[in-house]
KEDO-420546 format. One record per residue: residue in three letters; z, x, y of N, C-alpha, C, O in turn. Coordinates in steps of 0.2 Angstrom, whole numbers, plus 2048, in hexadecimal, padded with zeros to 3 digits. Atoms other than C-alpha are relative to their C-alpha. Example, Ala and Ser with C-alpha at 12.3 -4.5 7.8 and 13.67 -1.06 7.14 Angstrom:
BEGIN
ALA8008047FA82783E7EA800804806803809805SER7FF7FC7FA8248447FB8037FC8058047FF80B
// end
This chain:
BEGIN
MET7FA8007F87962737437FF8028047FD808802ASP8037FB7F97922797548087FF80580D7FC804ALA7FB8007FB79C27B7628037FA8038097F9805THR8008087FC79A2697698067FD7FD80A7FB801GLN7FE8088047A325F75A80780680180C802800LEU7FA7FC8017B227075B8047FD80880A7FB808TRP7FF8017FB7B326C76D8027F98018087F8802LEU7FE8068007B425876D8068007FD80B7FE800GLY7F98008047C325B76080580280480A7FF806PHE7FA7FC7FD7CB2677698047FC80980A7FC80BPHE8018067FB7CA25A77A8037FB8008067F9805ALA7FD8048027D024D77180780280080C7FF803GLY7F87FF8037DE25476B804802805809800808GLY7FD7FB7FB7E32617788047FD8068087FF809THR7FD8037FA7E62547848097FD80180D7FB805ILE7F98018007F725177D80580380480A801806VAL7FB7FA7FB7FF25E7878017FD8078067FF80ALEU8008027FA7FD2567968067FB8038097FB808GLY7FA80380180A24A79280780380080C801803LEU7F97FD80381825778C802802807808801806PRO7FD7FC7FB81C25F79E8077FB80280C7FC806ILE7F98047FC82824F7A18078017FC80C7FF7FEALA7F980080483425579280280780680580A801ARG7FE7FA7FC8392657A08037FC8078047FF80CLEU7FD8057FA8402557AB80680680180780A7FCARG7F97FE80085225E7B18047FA8048017F6808ASP7FB8037FE8612557B37FF7F78018017F3804ALA8028088008592447B08067FA7FD8097FA7F8SER7FB8058008642347B38007FD7F87FD7FF7F3VAL7FF80380786A2297A47FA7FB8007F77F97FBLYS8038077FF85F21A7AC7F98057FF7F58027FBLEU8077FF80384F2267AA8008037FA7FA8047F9LYS8027FF80685022D79A8027FA7FB7FF7FA7F5GLY80280580185221C7957FA7FB7FF7F77F97FBPHE80880180084321779D7FA8057FE7F48037FFLEU8077FE8008362257998038017F67FE8037F2ASN80180380883E2227857FE7F98007FB7F77FBALA80380880183B2107877F88008027F57FB801ILE8078027FD82821378E7FE8047F97F98037F5SER8047FE80682621F77F8017FA7F97FE7FA7F3THR80080580882C2127717FA7FB8037F57FA7FFGLY8078027FE82020777C7FC8017FD7FA7FE7F8VAL8077FE8048112107787FE8027F87F98017F6LEU8018018088152137658017FA7FF7FF7FA7F9ILE7FF8068028192017647F87FC8017F67F77FEPHE8088028008061FE76A7FD8027FA7FB7FE7F6LEU8037FC80480020B75F8017FD7F97FC7FD7F6LEU7FE80480580A2027507FA7FB7FE7F57FA7FBVAL8048088018021F07537F88037FF7F58027FAGLU8067FF8027F21F97567FD8037F97F98007F6ILE8017FD8077F12037468007FC7FB7FB7FC7F7THR7FF8048067F81F673B7FD7FA8027FC7F67FDGLY8068087FF7EE1E77427F98047FE7F48017FBHIS8087FF8017DE1F273F8017FF7FB7FD7FA7FALEU8008028067E31F372D8017FB7FC7FF7FA7F6LEU7FF8048037E81E57297FA7FC8047FA7F6801GLU8068027FF7D81DF7327FB8017FA7F87FD7F8GLU8047FF8057CE1E87248017FB7FB7FC7F77F9ILE7FD8058057D81E07177FD7F88017F97F67FDGLU8038067FF7D51CF71E7F78007FE7F57FC7FAGLU8058038007C31D171F7FC8027FB7F78007F9LEU8048008087C11D870D8037F97FC8007F77F7ILE7FD8088067CB1C67067FA7FC8037F77F97FFGLU8068037FE7BF1BE7127FA7FE7FD7F97F87FBGLU8068008027AF1C470C8008017F97FA8007F8ALA7FF8018057B51C56F98007F77FE7FC7F47FAVAL8008068007BA1B36FC7F87FB8007F57F67FDGLU8068047FF7AA1AE7047FB8027FA7F77FD7F8HIS8067FF80579E1B66F68047FF7F98008017F5GLY7FF8038067A81B06E78018067FB8008067F5THR7FE7FB8047AD1C16E28078027FF80C7FE801ALA7FA7FF7FF7BC1CB6DD8018038047FD807806LEU7FF7FD7F87C91D06EB8038077FC8098097FDTHR7FC7FA8027CA1E26E180180580580580A805GLY7FF7FA7FA7C61EB6F28047FE804806802808ALA7FA8027FD7D21E26FB8078027FD80B806800PHE7FB7FC8047E01E56EE7FF80880180380A805GLN8017FB7FF7DA1F76EF803804808807808809TYR7FF8007FA7DA1F670180880280280B806805GLY7FA8017FF7EA1EF7028068067FD80B8077FFALA7FC7FA8047F21FD6F580080780680580A807LEU8027F87FA7ED20B702803800804806805807PHE7FC8037FA7F520270E80780180080A804804VAL7F77FF8018081FF7078008067FF804809802THR7FF7FA80380620F6FF80280680580780A804GLY8017FC7FC80221870E8067FF805809803806PHE7FA8017FC80F20F7198078007FF80C800803SER7F97FF80381D21070D801806800806809803LEU7FF7F87FF81922370C803803808807807808GLY8007FD7F981922571F8087FE80180B802804LEU7FA8037FE82921B7228078037FB80B8077FELEU7FC7FC8038332207128018067FF8068097FCGLY8007F67FF82E232714805801806809806805LEU7FC7FD7FA8362337258087FC7FD80D8007FDVAL7F880380184622871F8028087FB80680C7FCTYR7FE7FA80484723671080380780480880A803PHE7FE7FB7FC84624471D806802803809807802GLU7F98017FE85523F7258028007FD8048067FDARG7FB80080585F23B7188018097FB80680C7FAARG8017F980485924C70F80380680580680B804PHE8007F97FC85A25771D8047FF80980480580CLEU7FE8027FC86224F72C8057FB8018097FB806GLY7FA80380286E2437258068018018097FD804ALA7F77FE80087E24D72580180180880780280BTHR7FD7FE7F987D2517387FB7FC8057FB7FE80ALYS8028027FD87324573F8047FD8088027FD80DASP7FA8047FA88223C74A803806802807807807GLY7F87FB7FC88B24C74C7FB8068047FD80A808ILE8057FB7FD87C2567538017FF80A8037F980CSER8038007FB87825A7667FC7F98027F87F67FEPRO8068047FD86F24D7717FA8048007F48017FFLYS8067FD80086225C7737FE8007FA7F87FF7FATHR8027FE80786125F7617FB7FA7FD7F67FA7F9ARG80180580285F24E75D7FA7FD8047F57FC800ALA8068007FD85224B76A7F88037FE7F2801800LYS8067FB80084725A7657FD7FD7F87F87FF7F5GLN8028008078482537527FC7F78017F77F67FDVAL8048077FF8422407587F98048017F48037FEALA8067FF7FC8342497637F98037FA7F38017FAMET8027FE80782F2537527FE7F97FC7F87F97FAMET80480580482D2437497FB7FC8047F67FA801ILE8038037F982523B7577F98037FE7F57FF7FBALA8067FD8028182487567FD8007F87F77FE7F6ILE8028028078172477437FB7F98007F57F97FDGLY8018058018132367457F87FF8037F47FC800LEU8078027FD8052367517FB8067FE7F5805801GLY8047FB8047FE2457487FD7FF7FC7F88027FBLEU8028018077FB23C7397F97F98037F47F8800HIS8068047FD7F122D7457FA8058037F5805801ASN8067FA7FC7E823A7507FB8037FB7F58057FDLEU8057FC8067E024273E7FD7FA8007F77FB803SER8068038007D823273D7FC7FD8067F77F9806GLU8048027FB7D223074E7FA8078007F4807803GLY8057FB8007CB24274C7FA8007FA7F58037FALEU8078018047C123C73B7FA7FC8047F47FD803ALA8058067FD7B822E7457FC8058067F5804807ILE8077FD7FC7B223A7547FD8067FD7F980A801GLY8057FC8057AC2477447FB7FD7FD7F78007FAGLN8058058037A323973D7FB7FE8057F57FF803GLY8058007FA79B23574D7FC8038007F68027FFTYR8037FA7FF7972457517FB8027F87F78067F9ALA8047FD80578E24873F7FD7FA7FF7FA7FC7FASER80580880078523673F7FB8058047F6807802GLY8058017FA77D23B74F8017FD8037FC7FB807ALA8008047FA78422F75880580380680B802806MET7FD7FA7FC78923D7678047FA80680A7F9808ARG7FB8047FB78D2307748057FB7FF8097FA803LEU7F880280379A227768804806800809805803ALA7FC7FB8037A1237763803803807808806807TRP7FF7FD7F87A323C7778057F880380A7F8807LEU7FC8067FF7AA22977A8088027FF80D802802LEU7FB8008027B522B76E80780680280D806802ALA7FA7F97FD7BC23D773802800805806804807ILE7FC8017F77BE2387868077FA7FD80C7FC7FFGLY7FE8058017C722777E8068027FE80B801802PHE7FA7FC8047D3231772803806804808808802ALA7FC7FA7FB7D623E7808077FC80580C7FE806LEU7FD8037F97DD23178D8067FD7FA80C7FD7FCHIS7F98028057E822977C8038077FF809806800ASN7FA7F98027EF23C778803801806809801805ALA7FA7FD7FA7F62407898057F980080B7FA7FETHR7FA8058017FF22E78A8058017F880B8007F8GLU7FD7FE80580523277880580880180B8097FFGLY7FC7FB7FF80B24377E8057FF806809804807PHE7FA8027FB81523C78C8057FB7FA80B7FA7FBGLY7FC80380581C23177C8048057FC80A8037F9ILE7FC7FB80482124277380580180480B7FF802ALA7FD7FE7FB8292497838077FD80180C800802ALA7FA8077FB83423978A8058027FD80A802801PRO7F880180384223A77E803807802809809802LEU7FF7F77FF84224E78280580180880880580ASER7FF7FE7F984624A7968078027FF80B7FF7FBGLY7F87FF7FD85625179C8038047FA8098057FAHIS7FF7FA80585825D78D7FC8078027F6807804ARG8047F97FD8522707917FD8017F88008027F3VAL8047FE8068452737837FB8068027F8806807SER8047FC7FF83A2817837F87FD8007F57F87FETRP8088018028272817857FD8017FC7F87FD7FALYS8028008068242887778027FB7FA7FF7FB7F4PHE7FC80480582E27A76D7FB7FB8017F77F97FCLEU8048057FC82326E7797F68007FC7F27FC7FBLEU8067FD8018132787747FF7FE7F77FA7FC7F4LEU7FE8028088182767607FE7F97FE7FA7F77FAVAL80180780481A2637607F97FE8047F77F8804GLY8058057FE80A26176A7FA8027FD7F47FF7FEALA8067FD8057FF26D75E8027FB7F97FD7F97F6ILE7FD80580780826174F7FC7F88007F87F67FCALA8038088008042507577F88018037F47FC800GLY8078018007F125675E7FC8047FE7F68037FFGLY8037FB8047EC2647547FD7FB7FB7F77FD7FAPRO8048058047E62567487FC7FD8027F97FB7FETHR8068047FD7DA24E7537F98067FF7F38067FEPHE8087F88017D02627527FF7FF7F87F97FD7F6LEU8028008077D326173E7FC7FA7FF7F77FA7FAGLY8028088047CE24E73C7F88018017F47FE7FDTHR8078027FB7BC2527487FE8057FB7F88057F9ILE8057FB8047B926173C7FF7FC7F97F97FA7F7LEU8008058057BC25772C7FB7FC7FF7F87FD7FAGLY8038057FF7B32497317F98018027F57FC803GLY8057FE8017A52537347FB8027FA7F68047F9TRP8007FD8077A52587237FE7FA7FA7FA7F97F6TRP8008068077AA24A7188047FB8038087FB806ILE7FF8067FC7AB23771C8037FC7FA8017FB7F4ASN7FC8048057B922D7138047FB80080A7FC800LYS7FC8057FB7BD21D7188097FF7FD80E7FF800SER7F78018057CD21B70C80480580380A804805VAL7FB7FB7FF7D422C7118027FF80880680280BGLU8017FF7FA7D22277238077FA80180D7FA804ALA7FD8078007D92157208088037FD80D802801PHE7FA7FC8007E922071780480480480A804803CYS7FB7FD7FC7EE22B7258027F98048087F9806LEU7FE8057FC7EE21A7308067FE7FE80B7FD802ALA7FA8018047FA21572380780380380B800807LEU7FC7FB80180422272280280280980880280BALA7FE8017F88042237378057F980180B7FA803SER7FB8067FE80C2107398038017FA8057FC7F9GLY7F980080381921472B80480480580A802806THR7FC7F87FC81F2257368017FC8058077FC808ILE8018027F981C21B7458067F980180A7F9806LEU7F980580182820C7428058037FE80A7FF800TYR7FB7FC80183421773C80380380880880180BILE7FF7FA7FA83422474C8017F78058067F8809ILE7FF8057FC8342117568097FD7FF80D7FB803GLY7FB8047FF84420C74E80680680280B805805GLU7FB7FA7FE84C21D7518007FF8098067FF80CLEU7FD8017F884921B7668017FC8028037FC808LEU7FC8057FE84E20B7668078017FE80B7FD802HIS7FA7FF80185E21175F801804805807803808LEU7FF7FD7F985D21E76E8027FD8058077FD809GLY7FD8047F985B21277A8057FA8008077F7805ARG7F68027FF86B20977480580180280A7FD803GLN7FD7FA80087321677580280380980780680BLEU7FF8007F88712177898017FC8048027FD80ALYS7FD8067FD87420678C7FE7FF80780280080CGLU8058007F98672047987FC7FA7FE7F67FB7FCGLU8058048038601F27927F97FE8037F47FC801THR8068047FD8561ED7A07FD8068037F8805805VAL8047FB7FF8501FE7A47FB8037FA7F58057FBVAL80480080384B1FF7937FB7FC7FE7F67FE7FCGLY8068058018421EE7907FA8018057F4801804PHE8067FE7FB8381F37A07FD8067FD7F78057FCGLY8037FA8038342057997FC7FD7FB7F68007FALEU80480280582D1FB78A7FB7FE8007F78007FCLEU8058047FB8231F07947F98058027F3805801VAL8067FA7FD81B1FF79D7FC8057FA7F68067F9GLY8047FD80581920978E7FA7FD7FC7F58017FBPHE8038048038101FD7847F87FE8057F3800803VAL8048037FA8051F67947FC8078007F68067FEILE8047FA7FF8002097967FC8027FA7F68047FBALA8047FF8067FA20B7847FC7FD7FF7F67FF7FDMET8028048017F41FB7837F68018057F0801804VAL8067FF7FA7E81FE7947FB8057FC7F68047FATHR8047FB8027E220F78D7FB7FD7F97F57FE7F8ASP8038048087DE20777B7F87FA8047F27FB802PHE8068037FE7D21FA7867FB8048047F5803802LEU8047FA7FC7CB2077927FB8037FB7F58047FDLEU8037FD8087C620F7807F97FC7FF7F37FE7FFILE8058048057BE2017797FA7FD8057F57FC804GLY8048017FA7B61FB78A7F98068017F3804801ALA8057FA7FF7AD20D78D7FC8017FA7F68037FBGLY8057FF8067A720D77A7FB7F98007F67F97FCGLY80580980179F1F977C8037FD7FA7FF7FB7F5GLY7FA8058077AE1F276F7FF8057FB8028057F5
// end
């Protein structure tokens, strides 16, 4: 491992802090809060579609390959079980966490505390997703594909800047410290750096797929929480427009990454 590999991981994950200052907005109106919250939701909806679609596509390819060659569906069943297990743990893990640690106070706490809880859960879900991104960078670098590693790092850096905004948006209008923002930024972006290091040492597609499945489950739960917050703000038109904007922003960022990498 050398300094270049470490820099790639730091660069790809560190840009998540660029979207965090939006949380420092003071005196945000109800409409602005609803709009920002909806943009965050739209970004996460796209990530859920992207991650889950990728995993399901892998399973479909294994099924098609087995049918084409007349072989057993063992690989497809194993990959499918891995996906279901990871997805279930990600989704039900947050359900358990909320009931165990937040259930008694969830509806009675202040809006600021609830916003911080949601932001922390978003950071955890994105951290699991970003670990797999770091693994991809590390594997590309370790295999000698320097151009690919740099393209992935740049693309994921753009993506993470968008994700940072997704963490910060529910916090707008609440007084939160820079210390808390740096903490959630480290939880969400730090795994990219960690994954880059691990990807250079050890390559395991099953572990990567499991991390993505975990991320899918956690993101689905978080989307439900954000939609609940949006309904409480009672700004349906603003929320709908924000969902569209967030989804399109994430989609365009992803297309830029694909285009830069030549598909």
